[in-house]
PDB file of N, CA, C and O in Angstrom:
ATOM      1  N   MET A   1      87.421  57.159 -88.705  1.00  0.00           N
ATOM      2  CA  MET A   1      87.056  56.907 -88.035  1.00  0.00           C
ATOM      3  C   MET A   1      86.185  56.503 -87.581  1.00  0.00           C
ATOM      4  O   MET A   1      85.324  56.471 -88.460  1.00  0.00           O
ATOM      5  N   ASP A   2      85.626  55.958 -86.260  1.00  0.00           N
ATOM      6  CA  ASP A   2      84.501  55.242 -85.867  1.00  0.00           C
ATOM      7  C   ASP A   2      83.852  55.778 -84.631  1.00  0.00           C
ATOM      8  O   ASP A   2      84.046  55.690 -83.419  1.00  0.00           O
ATOM      9  N   LEU A   3      82.959  56.401 -85.473  1.00  0.00           N
ATOM     10  CA  LEU A   3      81.610  57.639 -84.828  1.00  0.00           C
ATOM     11  C   LEU A   3      81.059  56.690 -83.146  1.00  0.00           C
ATOM     12  O   LEU A   3      80.880  57.311 -82.098  1.00  0.00           O
ATOM     13  N   ALA A   4      80.915  55.456 -83.242  1.00  0.00           N
ATOM     14  CA  ALA A   4      80.558  54.795 -82.427  1.00  0.00           C
ATOM     15  C   ALA A   4      81.384  55.111 -81.162  1.00  0.00           C
ATOM     16  O   ALA A   4      80.930  55.643 -80.149  1.00  0.00           O
ATOM     17  N   ALA A   5      83.232  54.531 -81.445  1.00  0.00           N
ATOM     18  CA  ALA A   5      83.880  54.478 -80.418  1.00  0.00           C
ATOM     19  C   ALA A   5      84.169  56.127 -79.936  1.00  0.00           C
ATOM     20  O   ALA A   5      84.355  56.395 -78.749  1.00  0.00           O
ATOM     21  N   GLU A   6      84.181  57.151 -80.978  1.00  0.00           N
ATOM     22  CA  GLU A   6      84.316  58.256 -80.492  1.00  0.00           C
ATOM     23  C   GLU A   6      83.091  58.541 -79.328  1.00  0.00           C
ATOM     24  O   GLU A   6      83.474  58.846 -78.199  1.00  0.00           O
ATOM     25  N   CYS A   7      81.696  58.450 -79.580  1.00  0.00           N
ATOM     26  CA  CYS A   7      80.540  59.155 -78.637  1.00  0.00           C
ATOM     27  C   CYS A   7      80.849  58.016 -77.995  1.00  0.00           C
ATOM     28  O   CYS A   7      79.748  57.631 -77.602  1.00  0.00           O
ATOM     29  N   GLY A   8      82.124  56.766 -77.427  1.00  0.00           N
ATOM     30  CA  GLY A   8      81.689  56.250 -76.691  1.00  0.00           C
ATOM     31  C   GLY A   8      80.296  55.250 -76.713  1.00  0.00           C
ATOM     32  O   GLY A   8      79.842  55.013 -75.594  1.00  0.00           O
ATOM     33  N   VAL A   9      79.813  54.843 -77.491  1.00  0.00           N
ATOM     34  CA  VAL A   9      78.649  53.605 -77.252  1.00  0.00           C
ATOM     35  C   VAL A   9      78.847  52.636 -78.695  1.00  0.00           C
ATOM     36  O   VAL A   9      79.546  53.060 -79.615  1.00  0.00           O
ATOM     37  N   SER A  10      78.216  51.420 -78.767  1.00  0.00           N
ATOM     38  CA  SER A  10      78.386  50.349 -79.550  1.00  0.00           C
ATOM     39  C   SER A  10      77.677  50.935 -80.938  1.00  0.00           C
ATOM     40  O   SER A  10      77.167  52.054 -80.994  1.00  0.00           O
ATOM     41  N   GLN A  11      77.726  50.026 -82.016  1.00  0.00           N
ATOM     42  CA  GLN A  11      77.214  50.405 -83.195  1.00  0.00           C
ATOM     43  C   GLN A  11      75.491  49.576 -82.777  1.00  0.00           C
ATOM     44  O   GLN A  11      74.488  49.781 -83.461  1.00  0.00           O
ATOM     45  N   VAL A  12      75.514  48.839 -81.774  1.00  0.00           N
ATOM     46  CA  VAL A  12      74.313  48.394 -81.416  1.00  0.00           C
ATOM     47  C   VAL A  12      73.466  48.947 -80.847  1.00  0.00           C
ATOM     48  O   VAL A  12      72.255  48.746 -80.942  1.00  0.00           O
ATOM     49  N   THR A  13      74.226  49.989 -79.948  1.00  0.00           N
ATOM     50  CA  THR A  13      73.384  50.728 -79.300  1.00  0.00           C
ATOM     51  C   THR A  13      72.716  52.137 -80.293  1.00  0.00           C
ATOM     52  O   THR A  13      71.583  52.618 -80.327  1.00  0.00           O
ATOM     53  N   ILE A  14      73.892  52.468 -80.977  1.00  0.00           N
ATOM     54  CA  ILE A  14      72.832  53.324 -81.999  1.00  0.00           C
ATOM     55  C   ILE A  14      72.020  53.095 -82.774  1.00  0.00           C
ATOM     56  O   ILE A  14      71.356  54.034 -83.214  1.00  0.00           O
ATOM     57  N   ALA A  15      71.742  51.548 -83.293  1.00  0.00           N
ATOM     58  CA  ALA A  15      70.865  51.070 -83.718  1.00  0.00           C
ATOM     59  C   ALA A  15      69.818  50.678 -83.383  1.00  0.00           C
ATOM     60  O   ALA A  15      68.734  50.655 -83.967  1.00  0.00           O
ATOM     61  N   PHE A  16      70.157  50.324 -82.319  1.00  0.00           N
ATOM     62  CA  PHE A  16      68.508  50.491 -81.610  1.00  0.00           C
ATOM     63  C   PHE A  16      68.155  51.491 -80.705  1.00  0.00           C
ATOM     64  O   PHE A  16      67.453  51.296 -79.712  1.00  0.00           O
ATOM     65  N   SER A  17      68.764  52.846 -81.128  1.00  0.00           N
ATOM     66  CA  SER A  17      67.929  53.953 -80.780  1.00  0.00           C
ATOM     67  C   SER A  17      67.363  54.471 -81.788  1.00  0.00           C
ATOM     68  O   SER A  17      66.737  55.475 -81.447  1.00  0.00           O
ATOM     69  N   VAL A  18      67.311  54.313 -82.578  1.00  0.00           N
ATOM     70  CA  VAL A  18      65.935  54.739 -83.554  1.00  0.00           C
ATOM     71  C   VAL A  18      65.208  53.764 -84.090  1.00  0.00           C
ATOM     72  O   VAL A  18      65.515  52.611 -84.391  1.00  0.00           O
ATOM     73  N   ASP A  19      64.141  54.392 -84.183  1.00  0.00           N
ATOM     74  CA  ASP A  19      62.553  53.687 -84.658  1.00  0.00           C
ATOM     75  C   ASP A  19      62.862  52.600 -85.946  1.00  0.00           C
ATOM     76  O   ASP A  19      63.253  53.170 -86.964  1.00  0.00           O
ATOM     77  N   PRO A  20      62.731  51.015 -86.042  1.00  0.00           N
ATOM     78  CA  PRO A  20      63.193  50.362 -87.012  1.00  0.00           C
ATOM     79  C   PRO A  20      61.781  50.552 -87.944  1.00  0.00           C
ATOM     80  O   PRO A  20      60.679  50.998 -87.624  1.00  0.00           O
ATOM     81  N   ILE A  21      62.342  49.968 -89.361  1.00  0.00           N
ATOM     82  CA  ILE A  21      60.931  50.155 -90.607  1.00  0.00           C
ATOM     83  C   ILE A  21      60.541  48.649 -89.880  1.00  0.00           C
ATOM     84  O   ILE A  21      61.335  47.837 -89.405  1.00  0.00           O
ATOM     85  N   VAL A  22      59.709  48.598 -89.922  1.00  0.00           N
ATOM     86  CA  VAL A  22      58.558  47.255 -89.465  1.00  0.00           C
ATOM     87  C   VAL A  22      58.167  46.558 -90.824  1.00  0.00           C
ATOM     88  O   VAL A  22      57.451  47.354 -91.431  1.00  0.00           O
ATOM     89  N   LEU A  23      58.316  45.549 -91.459  1.00  0.00           N
ATOM     90  CA  LEU A  23      57.935  44.889 -92.128  1.00  0.00           C
ATOM     91  C   LEU A  23      56.933  43.555 -91.907  1.00  0.00           C
ATOM     92  O   LEU A  23      57.268  42.524 -91.324  1.00  0.00           O
ATOM     93  N   GLU A  24      55.676  43.818 -92.492  1.00  0.00           N
ATOM     94  CA  GLU A  24      54.896  42.557 -92.583  1.00  0.00           C
ATOM     95  C   GLU A  24      55.129  41.451 -93.331  1.00  0.00           C
ATOM     96  O   GLU A  24      54.529  41.475 -94.406  1.00  0.00           O
ATOM     97  N   VAL A  25      55.837  40.426 -93.123  1.00  0.00           N
ATOM     98  CA  VAL A  25      56.242  39.388 -94.729  1.00  0.00           C
ATOM     99  C   VAL A  25      54.987  38.363 -94.711  1.00  0.00           C
ATOM    100  O   VAL A  25      54.451  38.108 -93.632  1.00  0.00           O
ATOM    101  N   GLY A  26      54.661  37.953 -95.552  1.00  0.00           N
ATOM    102  CA  GLY A  26      53.839  36.343 -95.773  1.00  0.00           C
ATOM    103  C   GLY A  26      54.940  35.867 -96.938  1.00  0.00           C
ATOM    104  O   GLY A  26      55.425  36.594 -97.805  1.00  0.00           O
ATOM    105  N   VAL A  27      55.145  34.750 -96.765  1.00  0.00           N
ATOM    106  CA  VAL A  27      56.025  33.805 -97.551  1.00  0.00           C
ATOM    107  C   VAL A  27      54.766  32.686 -98.154  1.00  0.00           C
ATOM    108  O   VAL A  27      53.608  32.752 -97.742  1.00  0.00           O
ATOM    109  N   LEU A  28      55.151  31.843 -99.017  1.00  0.00           N
ATOM    110  CA  LEU A  28      55.121  30.509 -99.060  1.00  0.00           C
ATOM    111  C   LEU A  28      56.393  29.502 -99.338  1.00  0.00           C
ATOM    112  O   LEU A  28      57.340  29.750-100.084  1.00  0.00           O
ATOM    113  N   LEU A  29      56.187  28.272 -98.539  1.00  0.00           N
ATOM    114  CA  LEU A  29      57.192  27.617 -98.475  1.00  0.00           C
ATOM    115  C   LEU A  29      57.081  26.702-100.046  1.00  0.00           C
ATOM    116  O   LEU A  29      56.096  26.753-100.783  1.00  0.00           O
ATOM    117  N   THR A  30      58.103  26.038-100.268  1.00  0.00           N
ATOM    118  CA  THR A  30      57.903  25.326-101.363  1.00  0.00           C
ATOM    119  C   THR A  30      57.636  23.896-101.043  1.00  0.00           C
ATOM    120  O   THR A  30      58.155  22.945-101.626  1.00  0.00           O
ATOM    121  N   ASP A  31      56.688  23.821 -99.959  1.00  0.00           N
ATOM    122  CA  ASP A  31      56.065  22.720 -99.731  1.00  0.00           C
ATOM    123  C   ASP A  31      54.396  23.106 -99.739  1.00  0.00           C
ATOM    124  O   ASP A  31      53.464  22.309 -99.850  1.00  0.00           O
ATOM    125  N   GLY A  32      54.358  23.952 -99.651  1.00  0.00           N
ATOM    126  CA  GLY A  32      53.449  25.315 -99.957  1.00  0.00           C
ATOM    127  C   GLY A  32      52.177  25.662 -98.421  1.00  0.00           C
ATOM    128  O   GLY A  32      50.954  25.777 -98.502  1.00  0.00           O
ATOM    129  N   THR A  33      52.973  25.740 -97.284  1.00  0.00           N
ATOM    130  CA  THR A  33      52.799  25.949 -96.709  1.00  0.00           C
ATOM    131  C   THR A  33      52.681  27.777 -95.988  1.00  0.00           C
ATOM    132  O   THR A  33      53.733  28.033 -95.402  1.00  0.00           O
ATOM    133  N   PRO A  34      52.214  28.326 -95.967  1.00  0.00           N
ATOM    134  CA  PRO A  34      52.287  29.954 -95.806  1.00  0.00           C
ATOM    135  C   PRO A  34      52.766  30.118 -94.651  1.00  0.00           C
ATOM    136  O   PRO A  34      52.702  29.160 -93.881  1.00  0.00           O
ATOM    137  N   LEU A  35      53.440  31.496 -94.154  1.00  0.00           N
ATOM    138  CA  LEU A  35      53.854  31.468 -93.186  1.00  0.00           C
ATOM    139  C   LEU A  35      54.408  33.251 -92.983  1.00  0.00           C
ATOM    140  O   LEU A  35      55.270  33.667 -93.758  1.00  0.00           O
ATOM    141  N   ASP A  36      54.050  33.829 -92.313  1.00  0.00           N
ATOM    142  CA  ASP A  36      53.932  35.315 -91.448  1.00  0.00           C
ATOM    143  C   ASP A  36      54.691  35.764 -90.482  1.00  0.00           C
ATOM    144  O   ASP A  36      54.604  35.435 -89.299  1.00  0.00           O
ATOM    145  N   PHE A  37      55.348  36.419 -90.890  1.00  0.00           N
ATOM    146  CA  PHE A  37      56.207  37.316 -90.058  1.00  0.00           C
ATOM    147  C   PHE A  37      56.499  38.780 -90.090  1.00  0.00           C
ATOM    148  O   PHE A  37      56.272  39.520 -91.047  1.00  0.00           O
ATOM    149  N   VAL A  38      57.214  39.243 -88.538  1.00  0.00           N
ATOM    150  CA  VAL A  38      57.045  40.681 -88.830  1.00  0.00           C
ATOM    151  C   VAL A  38      59.250  40.661 -88.728  1.00  0.00           C
ATOM    152  O   VAL A  38      60.063  40.163 -87.950  1.00  0.00           O
ATOM    153  N   VAL A  39      59.337  41.479 -89.959  1.00  0.00           N
ATOM    154  CA  VAL A  39      60.727  41.961 -89.913  1.00  0.00           C
ATOM    155  C   VAL A  39      61.246  43.020 -89.576  1.00  0.00           C
ATOM    156  O   VAL A  39      61.111  43.824 -90.498  1.00  0.00           O
ATOM    157  N   ARG A  40      62.052  43.675 -88.293  1.00  0.00           N
ATOM    158  CA  ARG A  40      62.616  44.753 -88.323  1.00  0.00           C
ATOM    159  C   ARG A  40      64.035  45.031 -89.058  1.00  0.00           C
ATOM    160  O   ARG A  40      65.010  44.280 -89.017  1.00  0.00           O
ATOM    161  N   VAL A  41      63.952  46.138 -89.666  1.00  0.00           N
ATOM    162  CA  VAL A  41      65.179  46.314 -89.884  1.00  0.00           C
ATOM    163  C   VAL A  41      65.140  47.871 -89.794  1.00  0.00           C
ATOM    164  O   VAL A  41      64.178  48.556 -89.448  1.00  0.00           O
ATOM    165  N   PRO A  42      66.316  48.272 -90.156  1.00  0.00           N
ATOM    166  CA  PRO A  42      67.212  49.733 -89.783  1.00  0.00           C
ATOM    167  C   PRO A  42      66.700  50.604 -90.773  1.00  0.00           C
ATOM    168  O   PRO A  42      66.370  50.230 -91.899  1.00  0.00           O
ATOM    169  N   PRO A  43      66.631  51.814 -90.337  1.00  0.00           N
ATOM    170  CA  PRO A  43      66.219  52.898 -91.560  1.00  0.00           C
ATOM    171  C   PRO A  43      67.363  52.428 -92.433  1.00  0.00           C
ATOM    172  O   PRO A  43      68.179  51.623 -91.986  1.00  0.00           O
ATOM    173  N   VAL A  44      67.468  53.016 -93.948  1.00  0.00           N
ATOM    174  CA  VAL A  44      68.252  52.764 -94.701  1.00  0.00           C
ATOM    175  C   VAL A  44      69.175  53.706 -94.849  1.00  0.00           C
ATOM    176  O   VAL A  44      69.671  53.772 -95.974  1.00  0.00           O
ATOM    177  N   GLU A  45      69.619  54.585 -93.909  1.00  0.00           N
ATOM    178  CA  GLU A  45      70.549  55.833 -93.865  1.00  0.00           C
ATOM    179  C   GLU A  45      71.481  55.037 -92.801  1.00  0.00           C
ATOM    180  O   GLU A  45      72.677  54.831 -93.008  1.00  0.00           O
ATOM    181  N   LEU A  46      70.723  54.575 -91.530  1.00  0.00           N
ATOM    182  CA  LEU A  46      71.885  53.649 -90.764  1.00  0.00           C
ATOM    183  C   LEU A  46      72.181  52.845 -91.218  1.00  0.00           C
ATOM    184  O   LEU A  46      73.411  52.811 -91.224  1.00  0.00           O
ATOM    185  N   ALA A  47      71.529  51.608 -91.927  1.00  0.00           N
ATOM    186  CA  ALA A  47      72.536  50.253 -92.946  1.00  0.00           C
ATOM    187  C   ALA A  47      72.999  51.338 -93.628  1.00  0.00           C
ATOM    188  O   ALA A  47      74.112  51.280 -93.104  1.00  0.00           O
ATOM    189  N   LEU A  48      73.105  52.473 -94.503  1.00  0.00           N
ATOM    190  CA  LEU A  48      74.084  52.787 -95.292  1.00  0.00           C
ATOM    191  C   LEU A  48      75.263  53.267 -94.561  1.00  0.00           C
ATOM    192  O   LEU A  48      76.347  53.315 -95.143  1.00  0.00           O
ATOM    193  N   ILE A  49      75.133  53.658 -93.220  1.00  0.00           N
ATOM    194  CA  ILE A  49      76.359  53.607 -92.461  1.00  0.00           C
ATOM    195  C   ILE A  49      77.183  52.556 -92.040  1.00  0.00           C
ATOM    196  O   ILE A  49      78.400  52.560 -92.224  1.00  0.00           O
ATOM    197  N   PHE A  50      76.625  51.737 -91.533  1.00  0.00           N
ATOM    198  CA  PHE A  50      77.068  50.638 -91.151  1.00  0.00           C
ATOM    199  C   PHE A  50      77.534  49.968 -91.928  1.00  0.00           C
ATOM    200  O   PHE A  50      78.663  49.548 -91.675  1.00  0.00           O
ATOM    201  N   LYS A  51      76.926  49.594 -93.129  1.00  0.00           N
ATOM    202  CA  LYS A  51      77.748  48.930 -94.446  1.00  0.00           C
ATOM    203  C   LYS A  51      79.018  49.597 -94.965  1.00  0.00           C
ATOM    204  O   LYS A  51      79.855  48.912 -95.554  1.00  0.00           O
ATOM    205  N   ALA A  52      79.235  51.174 -94.731  1.00  0.00           N
ATOM    206  CA  ALA A  52      80.132  51.911 -95.591  1.00  0.00           C
ATOM    207  C   ALA A  52      81.269  51.518 -94.091  1.00  0.00           C
ATOM    208  O   ALA A  52      82.455  51.842 -94.152  1.00  0.00           O
ATOM    209  N   TYR A  53      80.741  50.861 -92.928  1.00  0.00           N
ATOM    210  CA  TYR A  53      82.086  51.005 -91.593  1.00  0.00           C
ATOM    211  C   TYR A  53      82.381  49.606 -92.234  1.00  0.00           C
ATOM    212  O   TYR A  53      83.526  49.422 -92.648  1.00  0.00           O
ATOM    213  N   ALA A  54      81.389  48.528 -92.363  1.00  0.00           N
ATOM    214  CA  ALA A  54      81.755  47.090 -92.747  1.00  0.00           C
ATOM    215  C   ALA A  54      82.782  47.253 -94.066  1.00  0.00           C
ATOM    216  O   ALA A  54      83.828  46.603 -94.082  1.00  0.00           O
ATOM    217  N   ALA A  55      82.434  48.145 -95.163  1.00  0.00           N
ATOM    218  CA  ALA A  55      83.024  48.113 -96.752  1.00  0.00           C
ATOM    219  C   ALA A  55      84.618  48.330 -96.347  1.00  0.00           C
ATOM    220  O   ALA A  55      85.518  47.708 -96.911  1.00  0.00           O
ATOM    221  N   GLN A  56      84.807  49.142 -95.462  1.00  0.00           N
ATOM    222  CA  GLN A  56      86.095  49.776 -94.820  1.00  0.00           C
ATOM    223  C   GLN A  56      87.377  48.912 -94.242  1.00  0.00           C
ATOM    224  O   GLN A  56      88.576  49.186 -94.179  1.00  0.00           O
ATOM    225  N   SER A  57      86.527  47.615 -93.801  1.00  0.00           N
ATOM    226  CA  SER A  57      87.671  46.704 -93.165  1.00  0.00           C
ATOM    227  C   SER A  57      87.287  45.818 -93.866  1.00  0.00           C
ATOM    228  O   SER A  57      88.318  45.155 -93.977  1.00  0.00           O
ATOM    229  N   ARG A  58      86.202  45.088 -94.685  1.00  0.00           N
ATOM    230  CA  ARG A  58      86.569  43.945 -95.540  1.00  0.00           C
ATOM    231  C   ARG A  58      86.913  43.848 -96.397  1.00  0.00           C
ATOM    232  O   ARG A  58      87.348  42.716 -96.604  1.00  0.00           O
ATOM    233  N   HIS A  59      87.039  44.906 -97.660  1.00  0.00           N
ATOM    234  CA  HIS A  59      87.386  45.162 -99.010  1.00  0.00           C
ATOM    235  C   HIS A  59      87.331  44.179 -99.916  1.00  0.00           C
ATOM    236  O   HIS A  59      88.186  43.687-100.653  1.00  0.00           O
ATOM    237  N   ALA A  60      85.907  43.914 -99.706  1.00  0.00           N
ATOM    238  CA  ALA A  60      85.714  42.549-100.828  1.00  0.00           C
ATOM    239  C   ALA A  60      84.795  43.821-101.579  1.00  0.00           C
ATOM    240  O   ALA A  60      84.560  44.963-101.183  1.00  0.00           O
ATOM    241  N   PRO A  61      84.304  42.949-103.094  1.00  0.00           N
ATOM    242  CA  PRO A  61      83.672  43.681-104.039  1.00  0.00           C
ATOM    243  C   PRO A  61      82.102  43.508-103.518  1.00  0.00           C
ATOM    244  O   PRO A  61      81.494  44.550-103.764  1.00  0.00           O
ATOM    245  N   LYS A  62      81.565  42.877-103.109  1.00  0.00           N
ATOM    246  CA  LYS A  62      79.711  42.708-101.917  1.00  0.00           C
ATOM    247  C   LYS A  62      80.149  43.713-101.911  1.00  0.00           C
ATOM    248  O   LYS A  62      80.033  44.397-102.928  1.00  0.00           O
ATOM    249  N   GLU A  63      80.661  44.098-101.059  1.00  0.00           N
ATOM    250  CA  GLU A  63      80.484  45.172-100.245  1.00  0.00           C
ATOM    251  C   GLU A  63      80.121  46.509-101.044  1.00  0.00           C
ATOM    252  O   GLU A  63      79.171  47.281-100.922  1.00  0.00           O
ATOM    253  N   VAL A  64      81.250  46.504-101.930  1.00  0.00           N
ATOM    254  CA  VAL A  64      80.636  48.011-102.855  1.00  0.00           C
ATOM    255  C   VAL A  64      79.226  47.774-103.289  1.00  0.00           C
ATOM    256  O   VAL A  64      78.331  48.608-103.149  1.00  0.00           O
ATOM    257  N   THR A  65      79.059  46.453-103.885  1.00  0.00           N
ATOM    258  CA  THR A  65      77.395  46.343-105.005  1.00  0.00           C
ATOM    259  C   THR A  65      76.360  46.537-103.572  1.00  0.00           C
ATOM    260  O   THR A  65      75.390  47.292-103.636  1.00  0.00           O
ATOM    261  N   ASP A  66      76.769  45.584-101.986  1.00  0.00           N
ATOM    262  CA  ASP A  66      75.676  46.059-101.275  1.00  0.00           C
ATOM    263  C   ASP A  66      75.410  48.065-100.981  1.00  0.00           C
ATOM    264  O   ASP A  66      74.334  48.603-100.720  1.00  0.00           O
ATOM    265  N   LEU A  67      76.570  48.651-101.120  1.00  0.00           N
ATOM    266  CA  LEU A  67      75.995  49.870-100.597  1.00  0.00           C
ATOM    267  C   LEU A  67      75.472  50.468-101.630  1.00  0.00           C
ATOM    268  O   LEU A  67      74.771  51.453-101.400  1.00  0.00           O
ATOM    269  N   TYR A  68      75.649  50.090-102.845  1.00  0.00           N
ATOM    270  CA  TYR A  68      75.146  50.999-104.310  1.00  0.00           C
ATOM    271  C   TYR A  68      73.598  49.957-104.474  1.00  0.00           C
ATOM    272  O   TYR A  68      72.977  50.160-105.517  1.00  0.00           O
ATOM    273  N   ASN A  69      73.182  49.220-103.796  1.00  0.00           N
ATOM    274  CA  ASN A  69      71.818  48.846-103.610  1.00  0.00           C
ATOM    275  C   ASN A  69      71.264  49.539-102.615  1.00  0.00           C
ATOM    276  O   ASN A  69      70.102  49.897-102.808  1.00  0.00           O
ATOM    277  N   LEU A  70      71.912  49.913-101.316  1.00  0.00           N
ATOM    278  CA  LEU A  70      71.419  50.512-100.452  1.00  0.00           C
ATOM    279  C   LEU A  70      70.703  52.113-101.000  1.00  0.00           C
ATOM    280  O   LEU A  70      69.592  52.531-100.673  1.00  0.00           O
ATOM    281  N   LEU A  71      71.573  52.721-101.790  1.00  0.00           N
ATOM    282  CA  LEU A  71      71.231  53.776-102.369  1.00  0.00           C
ATOM    283  C   LEU A  71      69.989  53.534-103.216  1.00  0.00           C
ATOM    284  O   LEU A  71      69.496  54.456-103.866  1.00  0.00           O
TER     285      LEU A  71
END
């Protein structure tokens, strides 16, 4: 069952309907240059749901690993 299709909305709409987790990231590039940026990621519950839907259709071992890592 595709919850997004049942509700008549896309998964992207669902993803943007919740507040993201905002991560401020600082990295050091291999040439020594510092780089700061902001990354917005879905809450883990939403990421888990999307990954579970993806795993249903992809049937790749990596999908199970990704699901495990989200837990």
